[in-house]
C-alpha positions as CSV (number, residue, x, y, z in Angstrom):
1,M,49.7,170.8,28.7
2,K,49.8,173.6,31.3
3,R,51.8,171.3,33.6
4,T,54.3,170.6,30.8
5,I,54.7,174.3,29.9
6,F,55.2,175.1,33.6
7,A,57.8,172.4,34.0
8,V,59.7,173.7,30.9
9,L,59.6,177.3,32.2
10,V,60.9,176.2,35.6
11,L,63.7,174.2,33.9
12,L,64.6,177.2,31.7
13,A,64.7,179.5,34.7
14,A,67.0,177.0,36.6
15,V,69.3,176.8,33.6
16,S,69.4,180.6,33.3
17,I,70.3,181.0,37.0
18,A,73.0,178.3,36.8
19,F,74.4,179.9,33.6
20,T,74.5,183.3,35.2
21,G,76.3,182.0,38.2
22,C,78.8,180.1,36.1
23,A,79.3,183.1,33.9
24,K,80.0,185.3,36.9
25,K,82.5,182.7,38.3
26,K,84.2,182.4,35.0
27,Q,84.5,186.2,34.7
28,T,86.2,186.4,38.1
29,A,88.1,183.1,38.0
30,N,91.4,184.7,37.0
31,L,91.1,188.0,38.8
32,T,92.1,186.9,42.3
33,L,95.1,185.1,43.9
34,K,92.9,182.2,45.1
35,P,90.1,180.7,43.0
36,G,86.7,181.7,44.3
37,V,88.2,184.0,47.0
38,L,88.6,187.8,47.3
39,S,91.4,188.2,49.9
40,I,91.2,191.5,51.8
41,G,94.0,193.0,53.9
42,M,93.0,195.2,56.7
43,E,94.3,196.4,60.1
44,I,91.5,195.1,62.3
45,G,91.6,197.6,65.1
46,Y,90.0,200.7,63.7
47,P,86.4,200.9,64.9
48,P,83.9,201.4,63.4
49,M,85.5,200.6,60.1
50,E,87.2,197.3,61.0
51,Y,87.6,195.7,64.4
52,Y,86.9,192.5,66.2
53,G,83.6,191.6,67.8
54,E,83.0,190.5,71.3
55,D,84.5,187.1,70.6
56,S,87.8,188.8,69.7
57,K,87.9,186.6,66.6
58,T,85.2,187.8,64.2
59,P,85.9,191.0,62.2
60,I,83.1,193.5,62.0
61,G,82.6,197.0,60.9
62,F,81.9,199.0,57.7
63,D,84.8,197.8,55.6
64,V,84.1,194.2,56.6
65,E,80.4,194.4,55.6
66,M,81.3,196.2,52.4
67,G,84.0,193.5,51.6
68,K,81.5,190.7,52.1
69,A,78.9,192.4,49.8
70,L,81.5,193.3,47.2
71,A,82.9,189.7,47.1
72,A,79.3,188.4,46.7
73,K,78.7,190.8,43.8
74,L,81.8,189.3,42.1
75,G,80.7,185.7,42.8
76,L,83.5,185.3,45.3
77,T,83.9,184.7,49.0
78,A,85.6,187.3,51.2
79,E,88.6,186.3,53.2
80,F,90.0,188.9,55.7
81,V,93.7,189.1,56.5
82,D,94.6,191.0,59.7
83,V,97.8,192.9,59.1
84,A,99.7,195.8,60.9
85,W,99.2,199.2,59.2
86,D,102.9,199.8,58.7
87,G,103.1,196.7,56.5
88,I,99.7,196.8,54.8
89,F,100.8,198.2,51.4
90,A,103.8,195.9,51.2
91,G,101.4,193.0,51.6
92,V,99.3,193.8,48.5
93,D,102.5,194.5,46.6
94,T,103.9,191.0,47.4
95,N,100.6,189.2,46.6
96,R,99.7,188.4,50.2
97,Y,96.1,189.5,49.4
98,D,94.2,190.9,46.5
99,T,93.0,194.2,48.0
100,I,93.3,196.5,51.0
101,M,90.0,197.6,52.4
102,S,91.1,199.4,55.6
103,S,90.0,203.1,55.5
104,V,92.7,203.9,53.0
105,T,92.6,207.6,51.9
106,I,93.1,208.1,48.2
107,T,96.1,210.5,47.8
108,P,98.1,211.3,44.7
109,A,101.2,209.8,46.3
110,R,99.4,206.5,46.9
111,Q,97.8,206.5,43.4
112,A,101.3,206.8,41.9
113,V,102.3,203.4,43.3
114,H,98.9,201.5,43.7
115,N,95.6,201.1,41.9
116,F,92.5,202.4,43.5
117,S,88.8,201.9,43.1
118,K,86.4,204.7,42.9
119,P,85.8,206.4,46.3
120,Y,83.3,204.7,48.5
121,I,83.0,206.9,51.6
122,A,83.8,210.5,52.4
123,N,85.7,211.5,55.6
124,T,87.4,214.5,57.3
125,L,89.8,214.7,60.2
126,A,88.7,215.4,63.7
127,M,90.3,216.7,66.9
128,V,89.0,215.0,70.1
129,L,89.3,216.1,73.7
130,L,88.1,214.8,77.0
131,K,84.9,216.4,78.1
132,G,85.6,219.1,80.7
133,S,89.3,219.3,79.6
134,T,91.2,222.4,80.5
135,V,92.6,222.4,77.0
136,T,91.5,225.6,75.2
137,A,92.8,224.7,71.7
138,R,90.0,224.3,69.2
139,S,92.1,223.2,66.2
140,P,95.4,221.4,65.7
141,E,97.1,224.6,64.8
142,E,96.6,225.7,68.4
143,C,98.2,222.7,70.0
144,T,101.6,224.3,70.7
145,G,103.4,222.4,73.4
146,M,100.7,219.7,73.7
147,D,101.0,215.9,73.6
148,V,99.0,215.1,70.4
149,A,98.1,211.4,69.8
150,F,97.4,209.9,66.4
151,Q,97.9,206.6,64.6
152,A,101.3,206.4,62.9
153,D,101.5,206.8,59.1
154,T,97.9,207.9,58.7
155,T,96.5,211.1,57.2
156,A,96.3,212.5,60.8
157,D,100.0,211.9,61.2
158,F,100.7,213.5,57.8
159,Y,98.5,216.5,58.7
160,M,100.3,217.2,61.9
161,E,103.7,216.7,60.3
162,N,102.7,219.2,57.6
163,L,101.7,221.8,60.3
164,A,105.1,221.4,61.9
165,N,106.9,221.7,58.5
166,T,104.9,224.5,57.0
167,Q,103.7,226.5,60.0
168,G,106.4,225.7,62.5
169,L,103.9,224.2,64.9
170,K,105.9,222.9,67.9
171,Y,104.0,220.0,69.6
172,N,104.8,216.6,71.1
173,P,103.8,213.9,68.6
174,R,102.6,210.7,70.2
175,R,102.4,208.0,67.5
176,Y,100.6,204.7,68.2
177,D,100.3,201.5,66.2
178,K,96.5,201.5,66.7
179,V,93.9,204.2,67.1
180,L,92.5,202.3,70.1
181,N,95.7,203.2,72.0
182,C,95.3,206.9,71.2
183,F,91.9,207.0,72.9
184,D,93.0,204.9,75.8
185,E,95.9,207.4,76.5
186,L,93.5,210.4,76.2
187,K,91.1,208.8,78.7
188,L,94.0,208.2,81.1
189,G,95.2,211.8,80.7
190,R,98.5,210.8,79.2
191,V,97.9,212.9,76.1
192,S,96.0,216.1,75.6
193,V,94.5,215.6,72.2
194,V,93.7,213.0,69.6
195,V,93.6,213.7,65.9
196,T,91.9,211.0,63.9
197,D,89.4,210.3,61.1
198,L,85.9,211.8,61.8
199,L,84.3,208.4,61.1
200,V,86.4,207.0,64.0
201,A,85.7,209.9,66.3
202,Y,81.9,209.5,65.7
203,D,82.2,206.0,67.0
204,Y,83.9,207.1,70.2
205,I,81.6,210.0,71.0
206,A,78.4,208.0,70.2
207,P,77.8,206.3,73.6
208,A,75.7,208.4,76.0
209,D,78.4,208.0,78.6
210,S,81.3,208.8,76.3
211,P,84.0,210.9,78.0
212,F,85.1,212.3,74.6
213,E,84.0,215.3,72.5
214,I,84.8,216.5,69.0
215,V,86.0,220.1,69.0
216,W,87.2,220.5,65.4
217,R,86.7,219.0,61.9
218,S,88.9,219.7,58.9
219,P,87.1,221.6,56.2
220,D,88.3,219.6,53.2
221,P,86.8,216.1,52.9
222,E,88.9,213.2,51.8
223,V,87.7,209.9,50.4
224,F,88.5,206.2,51.0
225,G,89.1,203.7,48.3
226,I,89.9,200.1,47.8
227,C,93.6,199.7,47.2
228,M,95.2,197.1,44.8
229,K,98.6,196.3,43.4
230,K,99.8,198.7,40.7
231,G,98.8,197.4,37.3
232,N,96.0,195.1,38.5
233,D,93.6,196.8,36.1
234,A,91.3,193.9,35.5
235,L,90.4,193.5,39.2
236,T,90.2,197.3,39.6
237,T,87.6,197.5,36.7
238,A,85.6,194.6,38.1
239,I,85.5,196.1,41.6
240,D,84.5,199.5,40.2
241,K,81.6,197.9,38.4
242,A,80.5,196.0,41.5
243,L,80.7,199.2,43.6
244,Q,78.5,201.0,41.1
245,E,76.0,198.2,41.4
246,M,76.1,198.4,45.2
247,F,75.4,202.1,45.1
248,D,72.7,201.7,42.5
249,D,70.8,198.9,44.4
250,G,71.1,200.6,47.8
251,T,73.6,198.2,49.3
252,M,76.1,200.9,50.2
253,V,73.6,203.2,51.9
254,N,72.1,200.2,53.8
255,I,75.6,199.3,55.2
256,S,76.2,202.9,56.1
257,N,72.9,203.1,57.9
258,Q,73.6,199.8,59.7
259,I,77.0,200.9,61.0
260,F,76.6,204.7,61.4
261,G,72.9,205.3,61.5
262,M,73.2,207.7,58.6
263,D,74.2,207.9,55.0
264,L,77.9,208.7,54.8
265,V,78.6,207.2,51.4
266,T,76.6,209.1,48.9
267,E,78.9,212.1,49.3
268,A,81.8,210.0,48.0
269,Q,80.1,209.6,44.6
270,K,80.6,213.3,43.9
271,K,84.3,212.5,43.6
272,W,83.7,209.9,40.8
């Protein structure tokens, strides 16, 4: 009798697990462009958020790990699409991929033309110099006449452009397709300053032998979100629910600790 009852319980448990899995797949079946796949557009050249590992083929970083975990929560498999930043929003608009997870700052202008998830990480801008630099500026506002490097069409670009337009700052903008190029140019002495996301700057100053130092951080934090095609409300709702579960069960903090060695995600929840 005991064996029979045990066998029945095992069978019921198996049926329950199978039903739960099928229910989750059914719920997400019509949410994405490809059945069973959450396709994610990202510019894979932005460490530590998204970049290639030592084999130059495997994407790694915070957004990559989050994308995998998020897809799993939805009962899907993550698929990453490497795309240049200047075309990344057009890609989601034309159904090249379901989402953008690529350190996208949530701004009113972007919200007007795209759907966004709840914020998942907080960030500020940072100004980086070479250690021992003769540059005395300690904020972007003091960079008159200097060659200032930043990735094109990012919040760093917009920030510097705003200083030029509103405060009359006269500097030499050096726009690059990838943030990697900004730091390469700074190291070679071809530019004086790099302005970028603090999360990126942390990664560059972390090594003990790093030639870089952070000398300024913007006072007002911004937040990153997952970007989707405007009107894709069903996927947005599903992603928000999955993100909530990932915060509640500690997944987000664990990924942050894994990548940054500290919790940089909990602060973003204050913006929910």
